[in-house]
Biopython code that builds the backbone (N, CA, C, O; Angstrom):
import numpy as np
from Bio.PDB.StructureBuilder import StructureBuilder

atoms = [
    (1, "MET", "N", (3.248, 0.018, -16.682)),
    (1, "MET", "CA", (2.564, 0.923, -16.298)),
    (1, "MET", "C", (1.732, 1.332, -17.652)),
    (1, "MET", "O", (2.276, 1.232, -18.752)),
    (2, "PRO", "N", (0.690, 1.693, -17.545)),
    (2, "PRO", "CA", (-0.248, 2.508, -18.722)),
    (2, "PRO", "C", (0.324, 3.721, -18.828)),
    (2, "PRO", "O", (0.790, 4.480, -17.977)),
    (3, "ASP", "N", (0.192, 3.813, -20.338)),
    (3, "ASP", "CA", (0.294, 5.502, -20.834)),
    (3, "ASP", "C", (0.128, 6.801, -20.115)),
    (3, "ASP", "O", (0.657, 7.908, -20.218)),
    (4, "ASP", "N", (-0.956, 6.185, -19.211)),
    (4, "ASP", "CA", (-1.588, 7.757, -18.111)),
    (4, "ASP", "C", (-0.082, 8.463, -17.655)),
    (4, "ASP", "O", (0.556, 8.047, -16.687)),
    (5, "PRO", "N", (0.417, 9.722, -18.616)),
    (5, "PRO", "CA", (1.401, 10.261, -17.833)),
    (5, "PRO", "C", (1.063, 10.914, -16.284)),
    (5, "PRO", "O", (1.889, 11.369, -15.494)),
    (6, "THR", "N", (0.276, 10.859, -16.191)),
    (6, "THR", "CA", (-0.045, 10.853, -14.085)),
    (6, "THR", "C", (-0.099, 9.943, -13.283)),
    (6, "THR", "O", (-0.308, 10.063, -12.076)),
    (7, "ALA", "N", (0.132, 8.698, -14.036)),
    (7, "ALA", "CA", (0.204, 7.264, -13.218)),
    (7, "ALA", "C", (1.394, 7.301, -12.260)),
    (7, "ALA", "O", (2.473, 7.754, -12.640)),
    (8, "VAL", "N", (1.194, 6.785, -10.901)),
    (8, "VAL", "CA", (2.467, 7.154, -10.210)),
    (8, "VAL", "C", (2.596, 5.453, -10.205)),
    (8, "VAL", "O", (1.728, 4.596, -10.041)),
    (9, "GLN", "N", (4.350, 5.321, -10.506)),
    (9, "GLN", "CA", (4.547, 3.852, -10.402)),
    (9, "GLN", "C", (5.246, 3.134, -9.170)),
    (9, "GLN", "O", (6.349, 3.560, -8.828)),
    (10, "LEU", "N", (4.720, 2.151, -8.532)),
    (10, "LEU", "CA", (4.918, 1.523, -7.433)),
    (10, "LEU", "C", (5.609, -0.111, -7.721)),
    (10, "LEU", "O", (5.094, -1.098, -8.245)),
    (11, "ASP", "N", (7.074, 0.114, -7.098)),
    (11, "ASP", "CA", (7.648, -0.718, -7.145)),
    (11, "ASP", "C", (7.697, -1.760, -5.854)),
    (11, "ASP", "O", (8.258, -1.274, -4.872)),
    (12, "ILE", "N", (7.140, -3.283, -5.676)),
    (12, "ILE", "CA", (7.068, -3.879, -4.357)),
    (12, "ILE", "C", (7.616, -4.749, -4.267)),
    (12, "ILE", "O", (7.200, -5.625, -5.025)),
    (13, "THR", "N", (8.770, -5.146, -3.430)),
    (13, "THR", "CA", (9.926, -6.197, -3.230)),
    (13, "THR", "C", (9.570, -6.515, -1.703)),
    (13, "THR", "O", (9.611, -5.760, -0.732)),
    (14, "ALA", "N", (9.138, -8.132, -1.802)),
    (14, "ALA", "CA", (9.155, -8.661, -0.875)),
    (14, "ALA", "C", (10.307, -8.604, 0.342)),
    (14, "ALA", "O", (11.178, -9.461, 0.190)),
    (15, "ALA", "N", (10.450, -7.856, 1.377)),
    (15, "ALA", "CA", (11.989, -8.047, 2.220)),
    (15, "ALA", "C", (12.028, -8.741, 3.071)),
    (15, "ALA", "O", (13.238, -8.821, 3.287)),
    (16, "ASP", "N", (11.405, -9.519, 3.959)),
    (16, "ASP", "CA", (11.016, -10.220, 4.624)),
    (16, "ASP", "C", (9.779, -10.787, 5.042)),
    (16, "ASP", "O", (8.810, -10.374, 4.404)),
    (17, "THR", "N", (9.499, -11.773, 6.102)),
    (17, "THR", "CA", (7.788, -12.435, 6.020)),
    (17, "THR", "C", (7.057, -11.301, 6.751)),
    (17, "THR", "O", (7.171, -11.124, 7.964)),
    (18, "HIS", "N", (6.028, -10.272, 5.656)),
    (18, "HIS", "CA", (5.031, -9.279, 5.628)),
    (18, "HIS", "C", (5.692, -8.390, 6.211)),
    (18, "HIS", "O", (5.426, -7.800, 7.258)),
    (19, "VAL", "N", (6.804, -8.259, 5.345)),
    (19, "VAL", "CA", (7.419, -6.937, 5.153)),
    (19, "VAL", "C", (7.902, -6.612, 3.253)),
    (19, "VAL", "O", (8.290, -7.337, 2.338)),
    (20, "TYR", "N", (7.669, -5.467, 3.367)),
    (20, "TYR", "CA", (7.549, -4.950, 1.873)),
    (20, "TYR", "C", (8.349, -3.684, 1.835)),
    (20, "TYR", "O", (8.238, -2.787, 2.670)),
    (21, "ASP", "N", (9.249, -3.671, 0.700)),
    (21, "ASP", "CA", (10.542, -2.548, 0.176)),
    (21, "ASP", "C", (9.288, -1.751, -0.980)),
    (21, "ASP", "O", (8.819, -2.353, -1.945)),
    (22, "VAL", "N", (8.990, -0.574, -0.673)),
    (22, "VAL", "CA", (8.231, -0.342, -1.689)),
    (22, "VAL", "C", (8.910, 1.573, -2.183)),
    (22, "VAL", "O", (9.225, 2.550, -1.503)),
    (23, "ALA", "N", (8.867, 1.329, -3.470)),
    (23, "ALA", "CA", (9.454, 2.439, -4.421)),
    (23, "ALA", "C", (8.504, 3.294, -4.905)),
    (23, "ALA", "O", (7.885, 2.677, -5.771)),
    (24, "ILE", "N", (7.978, 4.659, -4.757)),
    (24, "ILE", "CA", (6.976, 4.972, -5.431)),
    (24, "ILE", "C", (7.723, 6.306, -6.739)),
    (24, "ILE", "O", (8.494, 7.234, -6.494)),
    (25, "THR", "N", (7.266, 5.997, -7.739)),
    (25, "THR", "CA", (7.810, 6.884, -8.688)),
    (25, "THR", "C", (6.809, 8.264, -9.364)),
    (25, "THR", "O", (6.041, 8.195, -10.324)),
    (26, "HIS", "N", (6.986, 8.953, -8.877)),
    (26, "HIS", "CA", (5.595, 10.230, -9.050)),
    (26, "HIS", "C", (5.958, 10.589, -10.742)),
    (26, "HIS", "O", (7.030, 10.454, -11.333)),
    (27, "PRO", "N", (4.744, 11.048, -11.208)),
    (27, "PRO", "CA", (4.924, 11.734, -12.257)),
    (27, "PRO", "C", (6.252, 12.670, -13.015)),
    (27, "PRO", "O", (6.822, 12.630, -14.105)),
    (28, "SER", "N", (6.346, 13.389, -11.936)),
    (28, "SER", "CA", (7.616, 14.123, -11.788)),
    (28, "SER", "C", (8.901, 13.600, -11.880)),
    (28, "SER", "O", (9.860, 14.361, -12.012)),
    (29, "GLY", "N", (9.031, 12.446, -11.827)),
    (29, "GLY", "CA", (10.366, 11.517, -11.861)),
    (29, "GLY", "C", (10.806, 11.301, -10.381)),
    (29, "GLY", "O", (11.455, 10.279, -10.158)),
    (30, "ALA", "N", (10.452, 12.382, -9.045)),
    (30, "ALA", "CA", (10.793, 11.972, -7.998)),
    (30, "ALA", "C", (10.067, 10.603, -7.564)),
    (30, "ALA", "O", (8.985, 10.110, -7.881)),
    (31, "ARG", "N", (11.220, 10.144, -6.615)),
    (31, "ARG", "CA", (11.109, 8.677, -6.081)),
    (31, "ARG", "C", (11.082, 8.958, -4.614)),
    (31, "ARG", "O", (11.667, 9.944, -4.167)),
    (32, "THR", "N", (10.298, 7.970, -3.702)),
    (32, "THR", "CA", (10.246, 8.004, -2.466)),
    (32, "THR", "C", (10.551, 6.496, -2.097)),
    (32, "THR", "O", (10.479, 5.673, -3.009)),
    (33, "ALA", "N", (10.857, 6.114, -0.942)),
    (33, "ALA", "CA", (11.345, 4.510, -0.667)),
    (33, "ALA", "C", (10.507, 4.500, 0.696)),
    (33, "ALA", "O", (10.610, 5.449, 1.473)),
    (34, "HIS", "N", (9.748, 3.505, 0.950)),
    (34, "HIS", "CA", (9.096, 3.197, 2.034)),
    (34, "HIS", "C", (9.083, 1.288, 2.603)),
    (34, "HIS", "O", (9.051, 0.312, 1.853)),
    (35, "CYS", "N", (9.114, 1.293, 3.924)),
    (35, "CYS", "CA", (8.920, -0.139, 4.480)),
    (35, "CYS", "C", (7.496, -0.176, 4.943)),
    (35, "CYS", "O", (7.100, 0.656, 5.759)),
    (36, "VAL", "N", (6.594, -1.239, 4.388)),
    (36, "VAL", "CA", (5.405, -1.165, 4.356)),
    (36, "VAL", "C", (5.488, -3.182, 5.542)),
    (36, "VAL", "O", (5.991, -4.263, 5.237)),
    (37, "THR", "N", (5.001, -2.886, 6.345)),
    (37, "THR", "CA", (4.593, -3.689, 7.514)),
    (37, "THR", "C", (2.976, -4.562, 6.908)),
    (37, "THR", "O", (1.918, -3.997, 6.629)),
    (38, "VAL", "N", (3.218, -5.763, 6.861)),
    (38, "VAL", "CA", (1.547, -6.661, 7.176)),
    (38, "VAL", "C", (1.273, -7.029, 8.391)),
    (38, "VAL", "O", (1.667, -8.131, 8.773)),
    (39, "PRO", "N", (0.528, -6.168, 9.266)),
    (39, "PRO", "CA", (0.167, -7.429, 10.355)),
    (39, "PRO", "C", (-0.549, -8.695, 10.336)),
    (39, "PRO", "O", (-1.727, -8.731, 9.981)),
    (40, "GLN", "N", (-0.077, -9.467, 10.602)),
    (40, "GLN", "CA", (-0.473, -11.067, 10.794)),
    (40, "GLN", "C", (-2.154, -10.986, 10.848)),
    (40, "GLN", "O", (-2.919, -11.665, 10.163)),
    (41, "HIS", "N", (-2.523, -9.965, 11.854)),
    (41, "HIS", "CA", (-4.346, -10.079, 11.657)),
    (41, "HIS", "C", (-4.960, -9.691, 10.709)),
    (41, "HIS", "O", (-6.025, -10.147, 10.291)),
    (42, "LEU", "N", (-4.145, -8.534, 10.151)),
    (42, "LEU", "CA", (-4.711, -7.713, 8.985)),
    (42, "LEU", "C", (-5.458, -8.705, 7.852)),
    (42, "LEU", "O", (-6.599, -8.519, 7.428)),
    (43, "LEU", "N", (-4.616, -9.733, 7.480)),
    (43, "LEU", "CA", (-5.327, -10.514, 6.555)),
    (43, "LEU", "C", (-6.899, -11.076, 6.886)),
    (43, "LEU", "O", (-7.870, -10.997, 6.134)),
    (44, "ALA", "N", (-6.847, -11.603, 8.098)),
    (44, "ALA", "CA", (-8.348, -12.017, 8.550)),
    (44, "ALA", "C", (-9.131, -11.093, 8.881)),
    (44, "ALA", "O", (-10.298, -11.134, 8.492)),
    (45, "ASP", "N", (-8.751, -10.235, 9.533)),
    (45, "ASP", "CA", (-9.739, -9.165, 9.718)),
    (45, "ASP", "C", (-9.843, -8.441, 8.177)),
    (45, "ASP", "O", (-9.641, -7.252, 8.424)),
    (46, "LEU", "N", (-10.032, -8.557, 6.895)),
    (46, "LEU", "CA", (-10.465, -8.009, 6.093)),
    (46, "LEU", "C", (-10.675, -9.191, 5.010)),
    (46, "LEU", "O", (-10.806, -9.076, 3.791)),
    (47, "GLY", "N", (-10.671, -10.348, 5.793)),
    (47, "GLY", "CA", (-11.035, -11.684, 4.832)),
    (47, "GLY", "C", (-10.660, -12.021, 4.271)),
    (47, "GLY", "O", (-11.158, -13.032, 3.776)),
    (48, "LEU", "N", (-9.061, -11.376, 3.645)),
    (48, "LEU", "CA", (-8.171, -11.835, 3.056)),
    (48, "LEU", "C", (-7.141, -13.111, 3.173)),
    (48, "LEU", "O", (-6.477, -13.410, 4.165)),
    (49, "SER", "N", (-7.173, -13.674, 2.115)),
    (49, "SER", "CA", (-6.176, -14.803, 2.154)),
    (49, "SER", "C", (-4.283, -14.564, 2.133)),
    (49, "SER", "O", (-3.791, -13.565, 1.608)),
    (50, "ASP", "N", (-3.670, -15.349, 2.604)),
    (50, "ASP", "CA", (-2.211, -15.150, 2.973)),
    (50, "ASP", "C", (-1.751, -14.955, 1.421)),
    (50, "ASP", "O", (-0.921, -14.051, 1.318)),
    (51, "ALA", "N", (-2.081, -15.567, 0.227)),
    (51, "ALA", "CA", (-1.590, -15.109, -1.211)),
    (51, "ALA", "C", (-2.082, -14.018, -1.827)),
    (51, "ALA", "O", (-1.662, -13.628, -2.916)),
    (52, "GLN", "N", (-3.113, -13.392, -1.093)),
    (52, "GLN", "CA", (-3.341, -11.960, -1.501)),
    (52, "GLN", "C", (-2.672, -10.901, -0.716)),
    (52, "GLN", "O", (-3.094, -9.753, -0.856)),
    (53, "GLU", "N", (-1.489, -11.170, 0.251)),
    (53, "GLU", "CA", (-1.129, -10.087, 0.915)),
    (53, "GLU", "C", (-0.195, -9.068, -0.052)),
    (53, "GLU", "O", (-0.155, -7.874, 0.246)),
    (54, "PRO", "N", (0.532, -9.557, -1.184)),
    (54, "PRO", "CA", (1.234, -8.676, -1.780)),
    (54, "PRO", "C", (0.151, -7.602, -2.379)),
    (54, "PRO", "O", (0.356, -6.389, -2.407)),
    (55, "LEU", "N", (-1.028, -8.246, -2.849)),
    (55, "LEU", "CA", (-1.948, -7.509, -3.388)),
    (55, "LEU", "C", (-2.506, -6.053, -2.506)),
    (55, "LEU", "O", (-2.643, -4.867, -2.806)),
    (56, "LEU", "N", (-2.734, -6.899, -1.250)),
    (56, "LEU", "CA", (-3.072, -5.640, -0.283)),
    (56, "LEU", "C", (-2.336, -4.771, 0.057)),
    (56, "LEU", "O", (-2.754, -3.775, 0.647)),
    (57, "VAL", "N", (-1.148, -4.948, -0.223)),
    (57, "VAL", "CA", (0.197, -3.948, -0.070)),
    (57, "VAL", "C", (0.030, -2.879, -0.943)),
    (57, "VAL", "O", (0.036, -1.694, -0.610)),
    (58, "ARG", "N", (-0.151, -3.410, -2.304)),
    (58, "ARG", "CA", (-0.337, -2.447, -3.784)),
    (58, "ARG", "C", (-1.476, -1.952, -3.714)),
    (58, "ARG", "O", (-1.529, -0.800, -4.143)),
    (59, "ALA", "N", (-2.615, -2.461, -3.260)),
    (59, "ALA", "CA", (-3.940, -1.687, -3.300)),
    (59, "ALA", "C", (-3.892, -0.771, -2.283)),
    (59, "ALA", "O", (-4.274, 0.395, -2.382)),
    (60, "SER", "N", (-3.251, -1.477, -0.937)),
    (60, "SER", "CA", (-3.278, 0.050, -0.028)),
    (60, "SER", "C", (-2.455, 1.070, 0.058)),
    (60, "SER", "O", (-2.825, 1.967, 0.817)),
    (61, "LEU", "N", (-1.340, 1.227, -0.545)),
    (61, "LEU", "CA", (-0.293, 2.203, -1.386)),
    (61, "LEU", "C", (-1.506, 2.612, -2.606)),
    (61, "LEU", "O", (-1.191, 3.753, -2.944)),
    (62, "ALA", "N", (-2.376, 2.318, -3.173)),
    (62, "ALA", "CA", (-2.775, 3.422, -4.104)),
    (62, "ALA", "C", (-3.870, 3.623, -3.783)),
    (62, "ALA", "O", (-4.574, 4.176, -4.629)),
    (63, "TYR", "N", (-4.431, 3.311, -2.588)),
    (63, "TYR", "CA", (-5.863, 4.114, -1.874)),
    (63, "TYR", "C", (-4.974, 5.380, -0.827)),
    (63, "TYR", "O", (-5.415, 6.506, -0.595)),
    (64, "LEU", "N", (-3.841, 4.898, -0.390)),
    (64, "LEU", "CA", (-3.328, 6.364, 0.100)),
    (64, "LEU", "C", (-2.565, 7.100, -0.556)),
    (64, "LEU", "O", (-2.059, 8.015, 0.095)),
    (65, "LEU", "N", (-2.206, 7.005, -1.984)),
    (65, "LEU", "CA", (-1.655, 7.887, -3.075)),
    (65, "LEU", "C", (-3.121, 8.906, -3.247)),
    (65, "LEU", "O", (-3.228, 10.131, -3.193)),
    (66, "GLU", "N", (-4.280, 7.705, -3.498)),
    (66, "GLU", "CA", (-5.354, 8.689, -3.495)),
    (66, "GLU", "C", (-6.395, 9.555, -2.304)),
    (66, "GLU", "O", (-7.242, 10.389, -2.623)),
    (67, "HIS", "N", (-6.081, 9.114, -0.891)),
    (67, "HIS", "CA", (-6.688, 9.949, -0.232)),
    (67, "HIS", "C", (-5.644, 10.664, 0.756)),
    (67, "HIS", "O", (-5.968, 11.532, 1.566)),
    (68, "SER", "N", (-4.390, 10.188, 0.577)),
    (68, "SER", "CA", (-3.268, 11.194, 1.729)),
    (68, "SER", "C", (-2.202, 11.108, 1.286)),
    (68, "SER", "O", (-1.498, 10.400, 2.006)),
    (69, "PRO", "N", (-1.320, 11.765, -0.214)),
    (69, "PRO", "CA", (-0.381, 11.026, -0.758)),
    (69, "PRO", "C", (0.727, 11.542, -0.023)),
    (69, "PRO", "O", (1.756, 10.868, 0.030)),
    (70, "ALA", "N", (0.635, 12.993, 0.734)),
    (70, "ALA", "CA", (1.470, 13.625, 1.014)),
    (70, "ALA", "C", (2.032, 13.521, 2.458)),
    (70, "ALA", "O", (2.852, 14.241, 3.028)),
    (71, "ALA", "N", (1.230, 12.207, 2.972)),
    (71, "ALA", "CA", (1.439, 11.772, 4.542)),
    (71, "ALA", "C", (1.607, 10.275, 4.396)),
    (71, "ALA", "O", (0.941, 9.521, 5.105)),
    (72, "ILE", "N", (2.721, 9.681, 3.246)),
    (72, "ILE", "CA", (3.172, 8.498, 3.586)),
    (72, "ILE", "C", (4.153, 8.435, 4.004)),
    (72, "ILE", "O", (5.132, 8.766, 3.335)),
    (73, "PRO", "N", (4.271, 7.943, 5.387)),
    (73, "PRO", "CA", (5.443, 7.846, 6.171)),
    (73, "PRO", "C", (6.760, 6.790, 5.659)),
    (73, "PRO", "O", (6.371, 5.845, 4.973)),
    (74, "ASP", "N", (8.167, 6.848, 5.902)),
    (74, "ASP", "CA", (8.850, 6.129, 5.130)),
    (74, "ASP", "C", (8.885, 4.634, 5.836)),
    (74, "ASP", "O", (9.317, 3.702, 5.158)),
    (75, "ARG", "N", (8.436, 4.393, 7.186)),
    (75, "ARG", "CA", (7.822, 3.292, 7.563)),
    (75, "ARG", "C", (6.803, 3.173, 8.350)),
    (75, "ARG", "O", (6.782, 3.926, 9.324)),
    (76, "PHE", "N", (5.781, 2.295, 8.179)),
    (76, "PHE", "CA", (4.138, 2.112, 8.718)),
    (76, "PHE", "C", (4.107, 0.633, 8.529)),
    (76, "PHE", "O", (4.844, -0.138, 7.914)),
    (77, "ALA", "N", (2.943, 0.458, 9.306)),
    (77, "ALA", "CA", (2.300, -1.443, 9.082)),
    (77, "ALA", "C", (0.650, -0.956, 8.386)),
    (77, "ALA", "O", (0.220, 0.173, 8.622)),
    (78, "LEU", "N", (0.071, -1.675, 7.770)),
    (78, "LEU", "CA", (-0.990, -0.914, 6.946)),
    (78, "LEU", "C", (-2.121, -1.019, 7.960)),
    (78, "LEU", "O", (-3.209, -0.574, 7.593)),
    (79, "ASP", "N", (-2.018, -1.585, 9.285)),
    (79, "ASP", "CA", (-3.236, -1.514, 10.254)),
    (79, "ASP", "C", (-3.318, 0.093, 10.880)),
    (79, "ASP", "O", (-4.220, 0.612, 11.538)),
    (80, "GLU", "N", (-1.913, 0.710, 10.370)),
    (80, "GLU", "CA", (-1.849, 2.009, 10.589)),
    (80, "GLU", "C", (-2.590, 2.903, 9.465)),
    (80, "GLU", "O", (-2.624, 4.080, 9.823)),
    (81, "ILE", "N", (-3.206, 2.675, 8.179)),
    (81, "ILE", "CA", (-3.855, 3.081, 7.629)),
    (81, "ILE", "C", (-5.542, 3.337, 7.820)),
    (81, "ILE", "O", (-6.153, 4.398, 7.690)),
    (82, "ALA", "N", (-6.014, 2.131, 8.137)),
    (82, "ALA", "CA", (-7.099, 2.255, 8.940)),
    (82, "ALA", "C", (-7.818, 3.341, 10.400)),
    (82, "ALA", "O", (-8.984, 3.637, 10.663)),
    (83, "ARG", "N", (-6.491, 3.698, 11.098)),
    (83, "ARG", "CA", (-6.352, 4.392, 12.341)),
    (83, "ARG", "C", (-6.648, 5.787, 11.413)),
    (83, "ARG", "O", (-7.396, 6.643, 11.886)),
    (84, "ALA", "N", (-6.240, 5.916, 10.527)),
    (84, "ALA", "CA", (-6.084, 7.321, 10.048)),
    (84, "ALA", "C", (-7.175, 7.814, 8.653)),
    (84, "ALA", "O", (-7.535, 8.946, 8.331)),
    (85, "LEU", "N", (-7.424, 6.779, 8.169)),
    (85, "LEU", "CA", (-9.009, 6.634, 7.006)),
    (85, "LEU", "C", (-9.895, 5.539, 7.338)),
    (85, "LEU", "O", (-9.913, 4.371, 6.951)),
    (86, "PRO", "N", (-10.518, 6.090, 8.024)),
    (86, "PRO", "CA", (-11.678, 5.104, 8.635)),
    (86, "PRO", "C", (-12.377, 4.357, 7.430)),
    (86, "PRO", "O", (-13.111, 3.475, 7.877)),
    (87, "ASP", "N", (-12.394, 4.420, 5.976)),
    (87, "ASP", "CA", (-12.987, 3.709, 5.279)),
    (87, "ASP", "C", (-12.087, 2.857, 4.510)),
    (87, "ASP", "O", (-12.508, 2.159, 3.588)),
    (88, "TYR", "N", (-11.129, 2.885, 4.782)),
    (88, "TYR", "CA", (-9.836, 1.834, 4.531)),
    (88, "TYR", "C", (-10.319, 0.107, 4.525)),
    (88, "TYR", "O", (-10.407, -0.756, 3.651)),
    (89, "ALA", "N", (-10.488, 0.144, 5.553)),
    (89, "ALA", "CA", (-10.798, -1.449, 5.927)),
    (89, "ALA", "C", (-12.150, -1.641, 5.345)),
    (89, "ALA", "O", (-12.292, -2.827, 5.645)),
    (90, "LYS", "N", (-13.245, -1.319, 4.725)),
    (90, "LYS", "CA", (-13.952, -1.236, 3.848)),
    (90, "LYS", "C", (-13.934, -1.255, 2.508)),
    (90, "LYS", "O", (-14.673, -1.841, 1.717)),
    (91, "ASP", "N", (-12.819, -0.404, 2.300)),
    (91, "ASP", "CA", (-12.898, -0.114, 0.958)),
    (91, "ASP", "C", (-11.730, -0.793, -0.155)),
    (91, "ASP", "O", (-11.817, -0.890, -1.379)),
    (92, "VAL", "N", (-10.671, -1.197, 0.724)),
    (92, "VAL", "CA", (-9.617, -1.566, 0.174)),
    (92, "VAL", "C", (-9.539, -3.013, -0.120)),
    (92, "VAL", "O", (-8.772, -3.434, -0.986)),
    (93, "PRO", "N", (-10.406, -3.888, 0.662)),
    (93, "PRO", "CA", (-10.470, -5.316, 0.111)),
    (93, "PRO", "C", (-11.144, -5.126, -1.355)),
    (93, "PRO", "O", (-10.843, -6.035, -2.128)),
    (94, "GLY", "N", (-11.944, -4.183, -1.858)),
    (94, "GLY", "CA", (-12.739, -4.755, -3.223)),
    (94, "GLY", "C", (-11.804, -4.116, -4.363)),
    (94, "GLY", "O", (-12.215, -4.016, -5.519)),
    (95, "ARG", "N", (-10.623, -3.724, -4.005)),
    (95, "ARG", "CA", (-9.386, -3.099, -4.985)),
    (95, "ARG", "C", (-8.798, -4.219, -5.350)),
    (95, "ARG", "O", (-8.259, -4.133, -6.454)),
    (96, "LEU", "N", (-8.687, -5.441, -4.721)),
    (96, "LEU", "CA", (-7.829, -6.569, -5.117)),
    (96, "LEU", "C", (-7.877, -7.116, -6.176)),
    (96, "LEU", "O", (-7.119, -8.054, -6.422)),
]
sb = StructureBuilder()
sb.init_structure("model")
sb.init_model(0)
sb.init_chain("A")
sb.init_seg("    ")
for serial, (resi, resn, name, xyz) in enumerate(atoms, 1):
    if name == "N":
        sb.init_residue(resn, " ", resi, " ")
    sb.init_atom(name, np.array(xyz, "f"), 0.0, 1.0, " ", f" {name:<3s}", serial, name[0])
structure = sb.get_structure()
């Protein structure tokens, strides 16, 4: 993690096929846990390869933290982000 004291730490671990456990540690030290699913169609929809799936999870969480940090549910699928934040599908592939 960079030396930026305002930076949020993301710990992402593959839990199953297309499922990731994510721990978010905030600068205050508060920690939240999330279960993130990557729908199989989403990679193709975004023009990404299977190997980019973990990168997509990281970029998607960073995107959520920038745009809607208080609204990150405990369990969600990445395609739900596009329904809540319409620019997600356009913006997030460029963050990988």
